[in-house]
C-alpha positions in Angstrom: 0.0 0.0 0.0 1.3 3.4 -0.9 1.7 6.1 1.8 -1.0 8.7 2.3 -0.1 12.3 2.7 -2.5 15.0 3.7 -1.3 18.5 3.1 -2.8 21.8 3.7 -1.5 25.3 3.9 -3.0 28.8 4.2 -2.3 29.4 0.5 -5.0 26.7 0.0 -7.9 27.2 2.4 -7.8 24.8 5.3 -11.5 24.0 4.8 -10.6 22.5 1.5 -8.2 20.0 3.1 -11.1 18.5 5.0 -12.7 17.4 1.8 -9.6 15.6 0.8 -9.6 13.4 4.0 -10.1 9.8 3.2 -13.0 8.4 5.4 -11.1 5.1 5.3 -8.3 6.9 7.3 -10.1 8.1 10.5 -6.9 8.4 12.6 -5.1 10.4 10.0 -8.1 12.7 9.7 -8.4 13.1 13.4 -4.7 14.0 13.7 -5.0 16.6 10.9 -8.2 18.1 12.4 -6.7 18.3 15.9 -3.4 19.8 14.8 -5.3 22.4 12.7 -7.6 23.3 15.6 -4.7 23.6 18.1 -2.1 25.4 15.9 -3.9 27.1 13.0 -0.9 26.1 10.9 0.4 28.0 8.0 1.3 24.6 6.6 0.5 21.1 7.8 1.5 17.7 6.5 0.3 14.4 7.9 1.9 11.3 6.5 0.8 7.8 7.3 4.0 5.7 7.3 2.5 2.5 8.6 3.2 0.7 5.3 6.9 0.9 6.2 6.5 -1.1 9.3 5.5 -4.7 10.4 1.8 -4.0 10.7 -1.2 -5.3 8.8 -2.1 -3.6 5.5 -4.3 -0.5 5.9 -3.0 0.2 9.5 -2.9 3.7 10.9 -0.2 3.3 13.5 2.9 5.2 12.4 2.8 8.9 11.4 5.1 11.8 10.5 3.8 15.3 10.8 5.1 18.7 9.8 3.3 21.6 11.6 4.2 25.2 10.7 2.8 27.6 13.2 3.4 31.0 14.8 2.6 29.3 18.0 6.0 27.7 18.1 7.8 31.0 18.1 10.1 31.3 21.1 9.6 27.7 22.2 12.2 25.0 22.4 12.0 21.9 20.3 10.9 19.9 23.4 8.2 22.4 24.2 6.9 22.2 20.6 6.8 18.4 20.7 5.0 18.4 24.0 2.3 20.7 22.5 1.9 18.5 19.5 1.7 15.3 21.6 -0.9 17.0 23.9 -3.0 17.9 20.9 -3.2 14.3 19.7 -2.9 12.5 23.0 -6.1 10.5 22.4 -4.7 9.0 19.2 -1.3 8.4 20.8 -3.0 6.5 23.7 -5.3 4.4 21.6 -4.1 4.0 17.9 -0.7 5.5 17.2 2.4 3.6 17.9 4.9 6.2 16.6 4.7 9.9 15.8 7.6 11.7 14.2 7.2 15.5 14.6 8.6 18.4 12.8 7.3 21.6 14.5 8.6 24.8 12.8 8.0 28.5 12.8 7.1 30.0 9.4 10.6 31.3 9.0 12.1 27.9 9.7 9.8 26.3 7.2 10.5 28.8 4.5 14.2 28.2 4.9 13.7 24.4 4.8 10.2 23.4 3.5 10.8 19.6 3.2 9.1 16.9 5.3 11.9 14.7 6.5 12.0 11.1 5.4 11.9 8.3 7.9 14.5 5.6 7.8 13.4 2.1 6.8 12.0 0.0 9.6 14.4 -2.5 11.0 11.6 -4.8 12.0 11.9 -4.3 15.7 8.3 -5.4 16.3 8.5 -8.4 14.0 7.6 -11.5 16.0 6.0 -9.3 18.6 2.3 -9.8 18.2 1.3 -7.1 20.7 1.1 -4.2 18.2 -0.8 -6.4 15.6 -3.2 -7.7 18.3 -3.9 -4.2 19.6 -4.6 -2.9 16.0 -7.0 -5.9 15.3 -8.8 -5.3 18.6 -9.5 -1.7 17.7 -11.2 -2.6 14.4 
């Protein structure tokens, strides 16, 4: 399965991004909606990277986000990550196994607008049925 990527930015109205949300991806949609509500981002990218890991096809367990917001101005990287984690705490406690965060100010993003790439999974959970069992129980 190919990765999904939800992007929105103020140059394209955020309301339009909601229409692009895939109803088959409720966790991805919830993450995007909560980050939008919490940070009113200039730019937001939510990438489902579950396909890169040892999880069943169609899983929503591993994500990478890029959030560009004025709200991060003057905050340390740790403070920014704590805010993002707080915004999506329900998803982190119930559905999401891993969340990679890039939290930037608009100036930082304009200087480097790329969403970082995750390294390939080394299969740390292969043979550990706990993640797969948890995902199946939630469906």
